[in-house]
C-alpha positions in Angstrom: 329.7 181.5 65.2 331.6 184.7 66.0 332.7 187.0 63.2 336.4 187.1 62.7 337.8 190.5 62.2 341.2 190.6 60.6 341.5 193.9 58.7 345.3 193.4 58.0 344.5 190.6 55.6 342.8 192.9 53.2 344.7 196.1 53.8 347.6 196.9 51.4 351.1 197.1 52.9 352.7 200.6 53.2 356.2 201.7 53.8 356.2 204.7 56.1 358.0 206.2 59.1 356.0 206.5 62.3 356.2 207.0 66.0 354.7 208.7 69.0 355.5 211.0 71.9 353.8 213.2 74.5 354.1 216.9 75.1 354.0 216.9 78.9 351.8 218.9 81.2 352.8 221.0 84.2 353.8 219.5 87.6 351.3 220.3 90.3 351.5 219.6 94.0 348.4 217.9 95.6 349.1 217.4 99.3 352.6 216.0 99.5 352.8 214.4 96.1 353.7 215.7 92.7 351.4 215.1 89.7 351.2 216.2 86.1 348.4 218.0 84.4 347.2 216.3 81.1 349.8 216.1 78.3 349.0 216.0 74.6 349.6 212.7 72.9 351.1 212.9 69.5 351.2 210.1 66.9 353.1 210.9 63.8 353.6 209.3 60.4 355.6 210.4 57.3 356.3 208.9 53.9 359.8 207.6 53.1 360.4 210.9 51.4 358.5 214.0 52.6 357.7 216.2 49.6 355.6 218.9 51.2 357.2 221.8 52.9 355.3 221.9 56.2 354.0 219.1 58.4 350.3 218.9 59.2 348.9 218.7 62.7 345.4 217.1 62.9 343.2 218.1 65.9 340.1 216.1 66.7 336.6 217.2 67.8 334.9 217.3 71.1 335.0 214.3 73.3 336.6 212.1 70.7 340.3 211.4 70.0 342.8 211.4 67.2 341.5 208.1 65.9 338.9 210.1 63.9 341.6 211.0 61.4 342.8 207.4 60.9 340.6 204.6 59.6 337.0 205.6 58.8 334.0 203.8 60.6 333.7 201.6 57.5 337.4 200.7 57.4 338.8 202.9 54.7 341.9 205.0 55.1 341.2 208.4 56.7 342.6 211.9 56.1 345.8 211.1 58.0 346.9 208.4 55.6 345.7 210.3 52.6 347.8 213.3 53.7 350.9 211.1 54.2 350.3 209.7 50.7 350.2 213.3 49.4 353.7 213.8 50.8 353.1 215.3 54.2 354.5 214.5 57.6 351.4 214.2 59.7 351.0 214.5 63.4 347.7 213.4 65.0 347.1 214.5 68.6 344.8 213.4 71.4 343.9 216.7 73.1 344.5 217.0 76.9 342.1 214.8 78.8 341.1 212.9 75.7 342.1 209.5 74.3 345.7 208.7 75.3 346.1 212.0 77.1 345.0 210.9 80.5 342.2 212.7 82.5 341.9 212.9 86.3 339.6 215.3 88.0 342.2 216.2 90.6 344.5 217.7 88.0 342.0 218.9 85.4 338.8 219.7 87.3 335.3 218.3 87.0 334.2 216.3 84.0 331.4 217.4 81.7 328.6 215.0 80.9 329.3 211.6 79.3 328.7 211.4 75.5 325.4 209.8 74.8 324.1 207.9 71.8 321.4 210.5 71.4 324.1 213.2 71.3 325.9 211.4 68.6 322.8 211.1 66.5 322.0 214.8 67.0 325.5 215.8 65.8 326.0 213.3 63.0 322.5 212.5 61.6 320.9 215.8 60.7 317.2 214.8 61.1 315.4 213.9 58.0 317.5 216.0 55.6 317.4 214.0 52.4 320.7 215.5 51.3 322.6 213.6 53.9 323.6 210.5 52.0 327.3 209.8 52.9 327.2 208.5 56.5 329.4 205.3 56.4 326.9 202.9 58.1 323.2 202.5 58.5 322.2 204.7 61.5 320.0 201.7 62.6 323.0 199.3 62.7 323.3 199.0 66.5 326.7 197.2 66.4 328.3 199.8 64.2 326.9 202.6 66.4 328.2 200.9 69.5 331.7 200.8 68.0 331.5 204.5 66.9 330.3 205.8 70.3 333.0 203.7 72.1 335.7 206.3 71.2 334.0 209.1 73.0 334.5 210.4 76.5 333.6 213.5 78.5 335.1 217.0 78.0 336.3 219.0 81.0 333.5 220.9 82.5 335.4 224.2 82.2 335.5 224.8 78.4 337.9 227.8 78.7 340.3 225.8 80.8 340.2 222.9 78.3 340.9 225.2 75.4 343.7 226.8 77.3 345.3 223.4 77.9 344.8 222.5 74.2 346.4 225.6 72.9 349.3 225.6 75.4 350.2 222.0 74.6 349.8 222.5 70.9 351.9 225.6 70.9 354.6 223.7 72.8 354.4 221.0 70.1 355.0 223.6 67.4 357.9 225.0 69.3 359.3 221.5 69.3 358.7 220.5 65.7 358.8 223.9 64.0 356.2 225.6 61.7 353.2 223.5 60.7 349.8 223.5 59.2 346.8 223.0 61.5 343.7 221.1 60.5 341.0 221.2 63.1 337.5 219.7 63.3 334.4 220.8 65.3 335.3 221.5 68.9 339.0 221.9 68.2 338.2 224.7 65.8 338.7 227.4 68.5 342.0 225.8 69.3 343.3 226.9 65.9 342.7 230.6 66.6 344.2 230.2 70.1 347.3 228.4 68.9 348.0 231.0 66.2 347.5 233.7 68.8 350.2 232.1 70.9 352.8 231.5 68.2 351.7 233.1 64.9 355.2 232.6 63.4 354.8 228.8 63.7 351.3 228.4 62.1 351.5 228.4 58.3 347.8 227.9 57.6 344.6 226.7 59.4 342.0 224.6 57.7 339.0 224.5 60.1 336.5 221.8 59.3 333.1 223.0 60.6 334.6 224.8 63.6 332.6 225.1 66.8 330.6 228.3 67.0 329.0 230.7 66.2 330.7 233.5 68.2 329.4 234.0 71.7 327.2 230.9 71.5 326.6 228.6 74.4 327.3 225.1 73.1 325.0 222.4 74.6 326.7 220.1 77.0 330.0 221.9 76.3 330.0 225.5 77.4 330.0 229.2 76.5 332.2 230.8 73.8 332.6 234.0 75.9 335.4 235.5 73.8 333.6 235.3 70.5 335.1 232.5 68.5 336.7 230.9 71.6 335.9 230.2 75.2 339.4 231.1 76.3 340.9 234.6 76.0 342.5 235.9 72.8 345.0 238.7 72.5 342.9 241.5 71.0 344.2 244.9 70.1 343.4 247.1 72.0 343.6 244.7 74.9 340.4 243.4 76.4 339.9 242.2 80.0 336.1 241.7 79.9 334.7 239.6 77.0 331.3 241.4 77.4 333.0 244.4 75.9 333.6 242.4 72.7 330.0 241.2 72.5 328.7 244.8 72.4 331.4 246.3 70.2 330.9 247.3 66.6 332.8 245.2 64.0 336.3 246.5 63.5 336.7 248.0 67.0 339.1 245.1 68.0 341.8 243.3 66.0 343.5 240.0 66.3 347.0 240.8 64.9 348.1 237.2 65.1 345.6 236.2 62.4 346.5 239.0 59.9 347.9 237.5 56.8 347.5 233.9 58.0 345.8 231.6 55.4 342.5 230.5 57.0 340.0 228.1 55.4 336.7 227.2 57.0 335.0 224.2 55.4 331.3 223.4 55.6 329.1 220.5 54.4 325.8 220.9 52.7 323.7 218.6 55.0 325.3 219.5 58.3 323.3 221.1 61.0 326.5 222.8 62.2 327.4 224.5 58.9 325.4 227.6 59.8 327.9 228.4 62.6 330.8 228.9 60.1 329.8 232.1 58.2 329.4 234.1 61.4 332.7 232.8 62.7 334.4 234.0 59.4 332.7 237.4 59.7 333.9 237.8 63.2 337.5 236.9 62.4 337.6 239.0 59.3 336.3 242.0 61.2 339.4 241.5 63.5 341.7 241.6 60.5 341.8 238.0 59.2 341.2 237.1 55.6 339.1 234.0 55.9 338.0 231.8 53.0 334.7 229.9 53.3 334.6 226.6 51.4 331.2 225.0 50.9 331.9 221.5 49.7 328.9 221.4 47.5 330.4 224.2 45.4 333.3 221.8 44.7 331.0 219.0 43.6 331.2 217.2 47.0 327.6 216.4 48.1 325.7 214.5 50.7 327.9 215.3 53.8 327.1 216.0 57.4 329.3 217.1 60.3 331.4 213.9 60.1 332.5 214.7 56.6 336.1 213.7 57.4 335.1 210.1 57.7 332.0 209.7 55.6 331.8 207.6 52.5 333.2 210.3 50.2 335.9 211.4 52.6 338.6 211.3 49.9 336.5 213.6 47.7 336.0 215.9 50.7 339.7 216.1 51.3 340.6 216.9 47.7 339.6 220.6 47.6 341.1 221.1 51.0 344.4 219.6 49.9 344.3 221.8 46.8 343.8 224.9 49.0 346.7 223.9 51.3 349.1 223.4 48.4 348.1 226.8 46.8 348.3 228.7 50.1 351.4 227.2 51.7 353.8 226.2 48.9 354.2 229.5 47.0 357.0 230.8 49.2 360.7 230.1 48.2 362.3 227.4 50.3 363.3 223.8 50.5 361.3 220.7 51.3 361.4 219.1 54.7 363.1 215.7 55.0 
């Protein structure tokens, strides 16, 4: 007998406002026909009454799509819903070439490698670390693993070009909706720095959940971070045309004016193999004039998490200190509440 899956029967009803749109890409000519480079897909949701001043833009990790912010693998509400319940208007994007933001090699360039089961295990199951207790399903549950991996696709082979598209589209999104808070995860972490570099007046805060790094690393199956915390160029002062100059420069020789005064939080989990990349990223950004705050979830009583902390069994507990930080850092200025 086949198992009947009807989650709507057990899910409480909600009253929200929601919709979707795309931020389009550029037109390009290939031969005699006109095509579009990848857009960014935006799905938004808001409570009946928005009580928080700034909307939140959620950016997903590498190869995945915006669904990672919705329901968790075990069917609980994800961070997107919890932020709506906290009074925020929330926009969840599919980065260019991911999910519902279509990919074609003629308009984007070659694809990177497909996402493997082994890659998923390496990222989300940190070996035999006994501290990792919050993954939402048994790693040996083949059917659950099949469903989890189903959402993944390849990244563009050119990491710098991919990040440039991400940042350009997201900056266009902010120009369309106005100032917002960015929450990034993993491979979208560098996008946060790039977006703020493009439109610092439109980024009110960045919460980077285990951002990809450390600076100048070559990320397996993804590419090199040639510009320190990013693969794509940032606007350093004094200007830099060769990223190798940055690699050899003493801390403090170059600044990132766009990050000065911007509230930045970097969140790490105690059992994640990727947590070690975050402190060097914070050190690099701070040497460029930022004031980065590192949040180790274990220091806030949130234990047992790996790199997928945003959808592990205690995802609500993991969000709580991040939400507290957002409120403290973005709601102290005078001004009204968005409607």
